[in-house]
N, CA, C and O atoms as a GROMACS GRO file, in nm:
protein
  272
    1MET      N    1   4.594   3.958   2.276
    1MET     CA    2   4.595   3.952   2.132
    1MET      C    3   4.711   3.861   2.091
    1MET      O    4   4.826   3.888   2.124
    2ALA      N    5   4.682   3.753   2.019
    2ALA     CA    6   4.784   3.657   1.976
    2ALA      C    7   4.841   3.698   1.841
    2ALA      O    8   4.768   3.740   1.751
    3HIS      N    9   4.972   3.685   1.828
    3HIS     CA   10   5.040   3.718   1.703
    3HIS      C   11   5.077   3.590   1.630
    3HIS      O   12   5.193   3.548   1.632
    4THR      N   13   4.981   3.527   1.567
    4THR     CA   14   5.007   3.401   1.498
    4THR      C   15   5.055   3.425   1.355
    4THR      O   16   5.119   3.336   1.298
    5ASP      N   17   5.026   3.540   1.296
    5ASP     CA   18   5.066   3.568   1.158
    5ASP      C   19   5.182   3.668   1.154
    5ASP      O   20   5.175   3.766   1.080
    6ARG      N   21   5.286   3.645   1.232
    6ARG     CA   22   5.399   3.738   1.233
    6ARG      C   23   5.482   3.728   1.106
    6ARG      O   24   5.542   3.827   1.065
    7ASN      N   25   5.487   3.612   1.042
    7ASN     CA   26   5.566   3.592   0.923
    7ASN      C   27   5.476   3.546   0.809
    7ASN      O   28   5.468   3.426   0.782
    8PRO      N   29   5.406   3.638   0.742
    8PRO     CA   30   5.314   3.596   0.638
    8PRO      C   31   5.385   3.547   0.513
    8PRO      O   32   5.326   3.472   0.435
    9GLN      N   33   5.511   3.586   0.491
    9GLN     CA   34   5.584   3.542   0.373
    9GLN      C   35   5.646   3.404   0.398
    9GLN      O   36   5.704   3.384   0.505
   10PRO      N   37   5.634   3.309   0.305
   10PRO     CA   38   5.693   3.176   0.328
   10PRO      C   39   5.844   3.183   0.334
   10PRO      O   40   5.905   3.272   0.276
   11THR      N   41   5.905   3.090   0.406
   11THR     CA   42   6.049   3.092   0.425
   11THR      C   43   6.126   3.034   0.308
   11THR      O   44   6.248   3.052   0.302
   12LEU      N   45   6.061   2.964   0.216
   12LEU     CA   46   6.123   2.906   0.098
   12LEU      C   47   6.226   2.799   0.131
   12LEU      O   48   6.315   2.772   0.050
   13ILE      N   49   6.214   2.737   0.246
   13ILE     CA   50   6.303   2.628   0.284
   13ILE      C   51   6.219   2.514   0.340
   13ILE      O   52   6.103   2.535   0.377
   14ASP      N   53   6.278   2.394   0.347
   14ASP     CA   54   6.203   2.279   0.397
   14ASP      C   55   6.176   2.288   0.546
   14ASP      O   56   6.066   2.256   0.591
   15ASN      N   57   6.274   2.330   0.624
   15ASN     CA   58   6.259   2.336   0.768
   15ASN      C   59   6.272   2.480   0.815
   15ASN      O   60   6.385   2.530   0.823
   16PRO      N   61   6.163   2.550   0.845
   16PRO     CA   62   6.173   2.691   0.885
   16PRO      C   63   6.241   2.711   1.020
   16PRO      O   64   6.275   2.824   1.054
   17GLY      N   65   6.263   2.606   1.099
   17GLY     CA   66   6.326   2.621   1.229
   17GLY      C   67   6.477   2.618   1.226
   17GLY      O   68   6.539   2.622   1.332
   18THR      N   69   6.539   2.610   1.109
   18THR     CA   70   6.686   2.597   1.101
   18THR      C   71   6.759   2.728   1.121
   18THR      O   72   6.880   2.726   1.144
   19GLY      N   73   6.694   2.840   1.112
   19GLY     CA   74   6.765   2.966   1.132
   19GLY      C   75   6.688   3.083   1.074
   19GLY      O   76   6.583   3.066   1.012
   20TYR      N   77   6.743   3.202   1.094
   20TYR     CA   78   6.678   3.324   1.049
   20TYR      C   79   6.697   3.342   0.899
   20TYR      O   80   6.807   3.325   0.847
   21ARG      N   81   6.592   3.375   0.831
   21ARG     CA   82   6.597   3.405   0.688
   21ARG      C   83   6.549   3.548   0.669
   21ARG      O   84   6.442   3.586   0.716
   22HIS      N   85   6.629   3.628   0.600
   22HIS     CA   86   6.595   3.768   0.576
   22HIS      C   87   6.476   3.776   0.482
   22HIS      O   88   6.467   3.701   0.384
   23ARG      N   89   6.387   3.866   0.511
   23ARG     CA   90   6.271   3.886   0.424
   23ARG      C   91   6.287   4.008   0.337
   23ARG      O   92   6.225   4.017   0.231
   24TYR      N   93   6.370   4.102   0.379
   24TYR     CA   94   6.390   4.226   0.305
   24TYR      C   95   6.539   4.252   0.290
   24TYR      O   96   6.619   4.215   0.376
   25CYS      N   97   6.575   4.316   0.181
   25CYS     CA   98   6.715   4.348   0.153
   25CYS      C   99   6.769   4.441   0.260
   25CYS      O  100   6.703   4.537   0.300
   26ARG      N  101   6.890   4.414   0.306
   26ARG     CA  102   6.951   4.497   0.411
   26ARG      C  103   6.990   4.635   0.359
   26ARG      O  104   6.998   4.729   0.438
   27ARG      N  105   7.013   4.649   0.229
   27ARG     CA  106   7.055   4.777   0.175
   27ARG      C  107   6.939   4.862   0.127
   27ARG      O  108   6.929   4.979   0.163
   28CYS      N  109   6.848   4.804   0.045
   28CYS     CA  110   6.742   4.885  -0.015
   28CYS      C  111   6.604   4.861   0.046
   28CYS      O  112   6.515   4.944   0.028
   29GLY      N  113   6.584   4.750   0.117
   29GLY     CA  114   6.458   4.724   0.183
   29GLY      C  115   6.353   4.655   0.099
   29GLY      O  116   6.241   4.634   0.146
   30ARG      N  117   6.385   4.619  -0.025
   30ARG     CA  118   6.289   4.548  -0.109
   30ARG      C  119   6.271   4.405  -0.060
   30ARG      O  120   6.363   4.349   0.000
   31PRO      N  121   6.154   4.343  -0.085
   31PRO     CA  122   6.133   4.203  -0.043
   31PRO      C  123   6.225   4.109  -0.120
   31PRO      O  124   6.248   4.127  -0.239
   32LEU      N  125   6.277   4.009  -0.050
   32LEU     CA  126   6.363   3.908  -0.112
   32LEU      C  127   6.279   3.785  -0.142
   32LEU      O  128   6.205   3.738  -0.056
   33THR      N  129   6.290   3.732  -0.264
   33THR     CA  130   6.210   3.618  -0.304
   33THR      C  131   6.293   3.494  -0.336
   33THR      O  132   6.242   3.383  -0.328
   34VAL      N  133   6.420   3.511  -0.371
   34VAL     CA  134   6.506   3.398  -0.407
   34VAL      C  135   6.575   3.346  -0.281
   34VAL      O  136   6.615   3.424  -0.196
   35LEU      N  137   6.587   3.214  -0.270
   35LEU     CA  138   6.644   3.153  -0.150
   35LEU      C  139   6.786   3.201  -0.124
   35LEU      O  140   6.819   3.232  -0.009
   36SER      N  141   6.870   3.208  -0.226
   36SER     CA  142   7.009   3.252  -0.204
   36SER      C  143   7.014   3.397  -0.153
   36SER      O  144   7.098   3.430  -0.070
   37SER      N  145   6.925   3.481  -0.202
   37SER     CA  146   6.920   3.619  -0.154
   37SER      C  147   6.871   3.625  -0.010
   37SER      O  148   6.919   3.707   0.068
   38ARG      N  149   6.776   3.539   0.025
   38ARG     CA  150   6.725   3.538   0.161
   38ARG      C  151   6.828   3.485   0.259
   38ARG      O  152   6.827   3.523   0.376
   39LEU      N  153   6.916   3.398   0.212
   39LEU     CA  154   7.018   3.344   0.301
   39LEU      C  155   7.126   3.448   0.333
   39LEU      O  156   7.173   3.455   0.446
   40ASN      N  157   7.167   3.529   0.233
   40ASN     CA  158   7.272   3.626   0.261
   40ASN      C  159   7.218   3.765   0.294
   40ASN      O  160   7.295   3.850   0.339
   41GLY      N  161   7.090   3.792   0.273
   41GLY     CA  162   7.029   3.916   0.318
   41GLY      C  163   7.035   4.031   0.218
   41GLY      O  164   6.994   4.142   0.251
   42TYR      N  165   7.085   4.006   0.097
   42TYR     CA  166   7.093   4.112  -0.004
   42TYR      C  167   7.030   4.064  -0.134
   42TYR      O  168   7.038   3.946  -0.168
   43GLY      N  169   6.967   4.155  -0.206
   43GLY     CA  170   6.915   4.125  -0.338
   43GLY      C  171   7.029   4.121  -0.438
   43GLY      O  172   7.141   4.159  -0.405
   44PRO      N  173   7.002   4.074  -0.561
   44PRO     CA  174   7.110   4.062  -0.658
   44PRO      C  175   7.174   4.196  -0.697
   44PRO      O  176   7.292   4.199  -0.729
   45ALA      N  177   7.099   4.304  -0.694
   45ALA     CA  178   7.156   4.434  -0.730
   45ALA      C  179   7.231   4.498  -0.615
   45ALA      O  180   7.312   4.588  -0.638
   46CYS      N  181   7.208   4.455  -0.493
   46CYS     CA  182   7.269   4.517  -0.375
   46CYS      C  183   7.377   4.432  -0.310
   46CYS      O  184   7.442   4.478  -0.216
   47ASP      N  185   7.399   4.311  -0.358
   47ASP     CA  186   7.493   4.218  -0.295
   47ASP      C  187   7.635   4.273  -0.301
   47ASP      O  188   7.687   4.292  -0.411
   48PRO      N  189   7.700   4.298  -0.187
   48PRO     CA  190   7.836   4.353  -0.190
   48PRO      C  191   7.938   4.254  -0.244
   48PRO      O  192   8.046   4.297  -0.287
   49ASN      N  193   7.909   4.125  -0.244
   49ASN     CA  194   8.003   4.028  -0.303
   49ASN      C  195   7.998   4.031  -0.455
   49ASN      O  196   8.099   4.002  -0.520
   50ARG      N  197   7.885   4.065  -0.512
   50ARG     CA  198   7.872   4.074  -0.657
   50ARG      C  199   7.913   4.211  -0.709
   50ARG      O  200   7.962   4.223  -0.822
   51HIS      N  201   7.893   4.314  -0.628
   51HIS     CA  202   7.925   4.451  -0.668
   51HIS      C  203   8.008   4.516  -0.556
   51HIS      O  204   7.954   4.591  -0.475
   52PRO      N  205   8.138   4.487  -0.552
   52PRO     CA  206   8.218   4.545  -0.442
   52PRO      C  207   8.232   4.696  -0.456
   52PRO      O  208   8.221   4.752  -0.565
   53ALA      N  209   8.255   4.760  -0.344
   53ALA     CA  210   8.272   4.905  -0.343
   53ALA      C  211   8.401   4.941  -0.417
   53ALA      O  212   8.497   4.865  -0.413
   54PRO      N  213   8.403   5.056  -0.483
   54PRO     CA  214   8.525   5.094  -0.554
   54PRO      C  215   8.640   5.120  -0.456
   54PRO      O  216   8.618   5.166  -0.344
   55THR      N  217   8.759   5.091  -0.500
   55THR     CA  218   8.876   5.114  -0.414
   55THR      C  219   8.904   5.263  -0.406
   55THR      O  220   8.883   5.336  -0.503
   56PRO      N  221   8.951   5.309  -0.293
   56PRO     CA  222   8.983   5.452  -0.280
   56PRO      C  223   9.104   5.487  -0.368
   56PRO      O  224   9.189   5.401  -0.394
   57PRO      N  225   9.113   5.610  -0.414
   57PRO     CA  226   9.228   5.649  -0.497
   57PRO      C  227   9.358   5.642  -0.419
   57PRO      O  228   9.362   5.672  -0.300
   58ASN      N  229   9.462   5.601  -0.486
   58ASN     CA  230   9.593   5.591  -0.424
   58ASN      C  231   9.668   5.721  -0.448
   58ASN      O  232   9.726   5.742  -0.555
   59GLU      N  233   9.668   5.807  -0.350
   59GLU     CA  234   9.736   5.936  -0.364
   59GLU      C  235   9.874   5.929  -0.303
   59GLU      O  236   9.890   5.889  -0.188
   60VAL      N  237   9.974   5.969  -0.381
   60VAL     CA  238  10.112   5.964  -0.340
   60VAL      C  239  10.168   6.105  -0.339
   60VAL      O  240  10.145   6.182  -0.432
   61ASP      N  241  10.242   6.140  -0.235
   61ASP     CA  242  10.306   6.271  -0.232
   61ASP      C  243  10.412   6.278  -0.341
   61ASP      O  244  10.492   6.186  -0.357
   62GLN      N  245  10.410   6.387  -0.416
   62GLN     CA  246  10.504   6.402  -0.526
   62GLN      C  247  10.590   6.525  -0.502
   62GLN      O  248  10.548   6.620  -0.437
   63ASP      N  249  10.711   6.520  -0.556
   63ASP     CA  250  10.801   6.634  -0.549
   63ASP      C  251  10.750   6.742  -0.644
   63ASP      O  252  10.684   6.714  -0.744
   64THR      N  253  10.780   6.868  -0.610
   64THR     CA  254  10.739   6.977  -0.697
   64THR      C  255  10.825   6.978  -0.822
   64THR      O  256  10.941   6.938  -0.820
   65LEU      N  257  10.766   7.025  -0.930
   65LEU     CA  258  10.840   7.034  -1.056
   65LEU      C  259  10.945   7.144  -1.047
   65LEU      O  260  10.918   7.250  -0.990
   66PRO      N  261  11.064   7.122  -1.102
   66PRO     CA  262  11.166   7.226  -1.097
   66PRO      C  263  11.123   7.346  -1.183
   66PRO      O  264  11.066   7.330  -1.291
   67GLY      N  265  11.151   7.465  -1.134
   67GLY     CA  266  11.120   7.587  -1.207
   67GLY      C  267  10.983   7.641  -1.178
   67GLY      O  268  10.940   7.738  -1.242
   68THR      N  269  10.910   7.583  -1.082
   68THR     CA  270  10.778   7.640  -1.051
   68THR      C  271  10.781   7.710  -0.919
   68THR      O  272  10.679   7.764  -0.875
   0.00000   0.00000   0.00000
C-alpha cells in the first residue's frame, strides 16, 4: 500500500523541500493556515512570544510584627 497522500494540506511555501512546516498548533492542536504560524508551530492565540506566561509571585520573608 503506497502512502502518496501523506500531506493533504498544502505547505503554503514555494519550495516544500526546504524544511518541516507544522500543520497543527503545538499547544491546542488546531490546524494552522497562516505561513508565519506554520513556521513557528503556534497559532496566534497560543504563541508564547505573543502571550508570555505570567511571572511567578515574588515572595520575600518578612519579619514578624512587634506585639503579635
